[in-house]
N, C-alpha and C positions, 0 to 999 in steps of 0.2 A: 503494500502498499504507500509506503513513505520510507525514505532512507534519510539520515542525517549527512548533509554535505559540507564539507569542507575541503577544499581542493589547493591542499596545502602539500605540496610533493618536498622532498628532502630538499634542505636549503632555503625554503622558505617558512616563515612563523609569524604570527600576529603577535607573538612577545617582542619580537624584534623590528616591527613595521615593516617586515618584506612580503611583499602579497602577490600571488601568483598572476602572472599575465594573462590578458583574454584568453588566449590560445588554449594555456593550459585548463579552463573554465570550461571552454566549448570542447574539449578533446575528453574531459570527464564526463560531462553531461551527455556526450555523445555514446559513451561506455554504459550508461545507466539506463538510456533510454529504451531498453528492451527489459531492464529488470526491475522498473519503479514507476507507478504513475506519478508520482511525489516527491520532493525532496524539502527537507527542512533545513533552511540555514540560519546562523546564530547571528549575524553581523550583518548590519544594511551598507557600512563603508570599509574602504581599503583596498586599492589598486582596482581590479576590474572586478570586485564584488558587487559593484553598483549594475554590471552588465547582465548578471544573471539573469533576472526577469525574462530578457530579451532573448538570451542564448537558450531558456528553458522554452519559448516560447516554440521557439526552432526545432526543438526536439519533441515537441506535445508533451512537456512534462511540465504540472501545477506546481505552486510552493507554497509552504508554511513559511515565511519570513518571519524573522526574527532581528530584534536589535538589542545589541549589546552594552549592559547598565553595569558600571562599576562605582568605585571612588570618586572618580573625576565627575564634575557637574558640566563642563563645558562637552567633555567627551559624551556623556549622557545626552545632553541639550542636542548636539549633535545628530547620534544615532538616531534617537527619536524622532528628529526632523526629516531623514533619510527616510525612514521606515514609513512615516508618512507619505511623503513623496511618492517613493517606489509604488506603495500600496496602492494610492488613487493614480497614479500611472499607468499601471499595470493590471487592473481589476479583474481581466479574463486568464491572467496566471496565479497571481498573489490570491490566493482564495481564503488566507487565514493568517494572522499575525500573532506574534509572541512578544510580549516586551519584559526583556530580561532572562536571563536562565541561571537557574540558583544564587540568585544574587542573596537570597536570606540563607541559604547553607554556607556562602561564604563568609556573611558577614560584612558586604559591601555596603548594604544599606538599611536602615530601619523600615518596617513593613509599610509605615505610614508616607515615607517619600515614594517609595514603589509603587502603591496604590495611586499618588498624586500622578505618577509618570502613564500607568495604564488607563486613567482619566482621562487623561490628555490624548493619548490614542482613539480611547473609544470615542471622545468629539472627532474626531478628527479623519476618520476612515470608516468604509462604510461594511466593511469585511469585519467577520466576529474575531473578538482579541483575548487571548490569554497571558498568563504567565506559568513560566516552566520550572518547577522544580523538585525535589524527590518526594516521595509523595508522604513522607511525615511530616513535611513543611504545611502542607495544606490541613493537616490535622491539627498543627500548633498553631497557626493562624487562618482560622476556619473565615473570618472576614474576607479572606480572599476571595472565598467561593462567591460571594455575593457578586464581587466586580466584575469578576470575568464573564464571560460569554461561554466559555468552555473551560474546562479544569484539565491543565496539562501537567501530568505525573510521570515522575522518572522511576520504575521499575527495574533496579540493576543489582539481582541475587548475588552475585558475585561480590558487590559493595555493601551489602545489608551489617550493619553491626554485629547482626547475626547471621555471619555469611550461609547460603541456601547452596546445597549441592545439584548440581546440574540435573539431578535425577528427580529432585522435588523442586525444581524451579517451577514447571507449568502450574502446579497445585498453589504456588506463593502467587503465581501472575494472577490467578482466580480470587485468591483470598483477598489480596492487596485491593484489585478494583471494586470486591463487593464491600470492603471496609470505607473506602473513599464515598462508595456510592450512599451507603447508609449514613455517614456522616454530612453527604451533602442534600438530602434528603429532608433533612429537619431545616436546612438551612434555604436551599433551592432547588425543590424537588425536579427533578426530570432535566436538570443541566447536562450536557454531554461532556463526557469525558475522554481524553486523547493519552493513552500511552507514549506519552512524547520521547520516550528512551527506554529502548529494553536491548539487551544484548549479551554476551558472553566475550572474554578477551580469548585470544589462540595462544598467546604466551606470556610469562611473565611469574609471577610468585604466588603461591598456594595462598588461600584463605581459610584457615578452618577447614569445610570439606568443600569448597568451592575451588575447583582446580583448573588454571586455563590452560587450554590446548585447542589444538585443531579439530579433532574429534568432539571434544565436547561444546565448541560453538556451532560445530553442524548439528548437533545434537539439538542445543538452545534452541537456536533459529527455527530447525523444521517444529518442534515441538509446540514453540511459540504460534508458530503460525497455523497450526492446528488449533491451539486454544483459541486464538483470536476469532478465527474463521467460524469455530462451534457456537463461540458467543456472540459474533456480532461486535467485536471490542472494535474500536479505533485506534490506530497504532502506529508508528515510528520506529524502525530499527536504528538503532545507534551500531555501525555506522558503515557508510558507502566503502571510505579507504582508509585504512593504516594511515595514521598520523604521527610521524617521524618526530616532529616539533612538542607533542605531547610527553616524549621522553625528558624533557627538562624539568617537568612538574610533576609527570606520575609515574617516571622509570619505563622498563619494557612494558609492563603491563598494561601502562595508559597509549603506547602506542601502537597496540595491537587489537583493536575492535573491528576493524573494518572486514567487510566481504570479500573486498579487493585490497591486495597488498599497496605499499607506497610505490611499488613499480607496477601497479596496475594489472596484475594479476589474478585470477581468482584463489583467495586462501584456499576454498573446498568447493567443490562442486554443488549446485543445487540440490540435485537431485542424484540419486544412485548412491556408492559405496563412496567412503572418504577414510582416506588413511592418515596418520599422523604425519608422515616423512615419506611423499611419495618419491621424494628422489633418493631414499635408502639405498636402492643398487649402486649409484652412483658412488655415494659415500662410504658404501664397503668395498666396491672396485677399489677406491681409491687408499682405504687401509688395507689390501692386498698390496697394494704396489708398494707403500711402506713399508710394511713386512716384508715384503721380497728383497728391497734393498739393506735391512738390518740382516735377514740370513745370509746375504752375500757377504754383506762385510764381516759378519762371524764364523762365517762357514768353517775355517780353518780348525777354529776351535771344537765346532760341533762335533766335528769328525773323533774329537778325544772324550767326548761325553757317552756314559751309558744311555741306553734307549730313554728310562726316565726323567734324565737330567737334562737329556735333549727336548723331550716335550714341555717339560716345564719352562726351559729356557723359549719354546717357540709360543707357547703359549702367552707367556708373560710379554714378548715382543708383539705379538697379535692385539691383546689388549692396550697395551700402550700406543699402536698405531691406530685402533678404535678411536681411544681418549681422545688424541691428539686431531683427527679429522673433525670429530664431533665437537669438541672446542671450537674450533677455527670455523665451523659451520656456523655455530649457534652466536656466536660470538661477532661473527661478521653481519650475519642477517640482522643481530638487534645492537648495531652500531650504527647510529644516524647522526655523527659529525666526524670532523678531521681528527678531533681528540680521543673520541671514544676508538676510533678504528686505529690509531696508534697504540691506545692500549691494548686491544686485542692481537696486534702485531707483537708487542713485548710479551704479554703474557703468553700468546701461542710460543714464540721464542723460549721464554723459561721454561713452560714444560718440556719443549723439545731438550734444551740443555738438561735439565735435569733426568729426562727419560736418556739421554747418552750416557750421563754418569752412571745411571742405575743399571743400564743394562751392561757398561762396562765391570759393575762390582758384581752382578749374579757370573758373569763369565768368570770372576776370579774366585768366588767363592765356589762355583760348580768343578772349577779348578783344583779345587784343595789350596789356595791361596786365600788364608785369612787373613794375611796383616797388609794394609794397600794404603801407610800413611798418607802418601801425596794424593791419592783421589779421596780419602775419608774427607780431607780440609776442604775439598770443592764441593765433595757432598755433605759435608756438615753444615757449609755456608747456602749453599743452593735449600737446605731445606729451613734454616732458619729463615732465610727469606719469604718463603710459602708461610712458617708460622707467624710470623708479622703481618704479613697481609692478612692471614685468616682472624687474627687479633683484631686487625683494624674492621675487617670488613664486619667482624661477629659484634664489634663496638656499634657500628652503624644501625646492624641489624634492631639489636637490643635497645637501644636506645630511640629511634624514629625508624624504622623498618617499614611502614606502609606499603609505600613506593619501591622499596630495595628488593632486589631479585636476590635467593640464595644463590651464591655461587659455587655450587657443585660443580659444575663442569671443568672449574677452574683449578680443583682440587683433587679430581677422579685420579688424575694419574701419581701425583704425591701419594695419595693413599693407598691407593693400587701398589705402588713402589714399597710402601714399607711392608704389606703383606707379602709381597714377592721375596722381601730381604728375610722374612721372618719362614717362609718355605724353602730358600736356598740354603739358609743357616739349619734348618732342620735335615735337610738331606747331608748336608756335610758332618754334623755333628751325631747324625743319628737318633736326637732327643733334644727336647725343648724346654728349657727351665725359665725361671724369672731372672737366673744369670745371664742369660743369653741375650735380654730381650732390654738392651739400652743401647745407646748410638755406637758406644766402642766396639759391640760385639759384631754390631751390625753392618756398619761404614768400617771398620779394620784397623780403627786410628785411635789416638788418645782423647779422651774429653776429661773435662773438668765437671763431677756430676754435681756439685754443688749449682753450679749455673744452668745443667741441663733441668734441673728438678723445677728451679724457677720457671722455665717456659713450660714444664709439664701442667704446673699450678694454676697459670694464666690461662691455659687453652681450658682445662676442666673448670675454671671458675666463669672463662666465657661462656661454655655449653652452660651452666646454670643461668649466667647473665640472659642469655638468651630465651630461655624459658621464662623466665621471669618478666622481660621486657613483653614479649608477645601475649603472655596471659593478660599482665597491667594494661597493655594497647586495649584488648577487647573490654575490659571492667571501664574504660573511660569514655565507650561511646556513649551517646544520650539515649537509644533507644534500649541499647543495653541495661541502662541503669534505671529507665522506666519499667521493662521485663521483669529484672532481678534487684530490687531496692537494696535488700541485706547483701551484706559482705558471705554471711555463712551459705546462702543462696547462689551468689553470683559466680564464687570463686570456683565451684568445682566444673562449671559448665564454662567455663574462661578457660580452663584449664584443660577441662576435654576439648575444645576447639584447637587450642594449642599444641597437645600431643596427637591429635587426628593428623594434623598437617604432616604429610609425607616427606615434602622437600624439608621442611624444619626437622624432622625426625634423622633425614637423611645427612643433615647441615651438622647436626648434633654429633651423627658417628664419625663424620669426617675429622670434627676437632677431637674427639678422643681419639680416634687411630694415629693421628697425627703425634699427639700426647705421648704415644707408647714408647718410641725410642728416648725418651727424655727423662726416664723415671730410673735412671741409674743411681745407686746408692752410695758409690765410691769412685772416686777417680780410678778409670779402669784403662789398660792397655791388653788387647789380645792378640798374642803370639801366635804363629804358625803351629 
């Protein structure tokens, strides 16, 4: 029925006042012409956004046109004037107008000032007028129901204070629409309701039971369309295209809500089977190619190994190859600026360097050479870098992690590397005790255990802080507090959302496994 439309490709951003040219707007509308009857816009000013009604007319698309309201009085005045002008000049295209988007949720304006803008637009245009916000804002400010011609609510199960799983999302949609209908019945019976935004992210951090993925986005969209068709709901899906600029505000998850990617390719087919990674065969081929290079480089040493040790080395080399290819692909896909791409190159190179050191150490251990002082120094430095990076990442996640993704892909190789060291040591020694689970025995060098234990303590504390931070964030939600006002009631539920988070639990596992080699009790040197 309708799609949120913002034609901002990479390098363009309303935050930086860099707006798309007319040709981008036209190209995007031509792509949407056979996918939707209508588009919803959020601003009436900026670059070629003023040309949108004329271009929409060309491609037979109607509009729900909006104006962006924020802190600035002059900007608001200009936006409202532009909306009024466009609505009056394009009545055949602009069928409805929306004054402001999530202004109350952000706290940009008090409700009285917002109502004044709504009334000004209602006096000046013939189209129905509304205001768009999350559904709970209409419950908090029921006076808005009187002011608007139709009620525009956002229902985003992923972003709820108590996140909804994709399996339960259709039921949640029905429940919220009925709740708003019941509230409106006592104020303005029969007033139309528009689901102004509803969608699901295809990538990013998990929240409780809400898991971003391509398959889940496809499932949500298909289930949603069945629900709205069954009940006759009016709706708008967020959104037409992935928005790279949103990564500056909402991280990876904010940039991945589109039915089409930032490079204007379908994220998933609207009908038929859906794969999480349709390019998996290409990635697997790349991983095999990298694995073959490793095998060629280590071929002479492999000839001296027993079959068991050969299989272990080949298996670890294959795991490292997969980790590197998946890391490079995921980080590059979710990098939206030169700085982010530079970080991607750096962290992939760091993983490749650590992988090289680990493979050399595996060869030493499988050959029976337990002492590798020179290699151990480099291996230790590499792991200390990843430990410090893990602590930095966890600090951000624990303190303000709402929009930060769990960096599991960046640490998959280091964690697998530790497991590989333990396996190789077990093969060499024929046994495995806590005496050998320290950096000295695993790396083959000399360590100062007191320093190492400090890193182990930090990593363990970071794991606890991650749980506390995520749980506390749930408990701060306004809707969560209303539903669970007491600490005794709210804490178990918030903790349950935290521990259900598969990504969070995986990250905790990464932290704890990274700490394993640093639990040495004494300064140690392992001799052959």
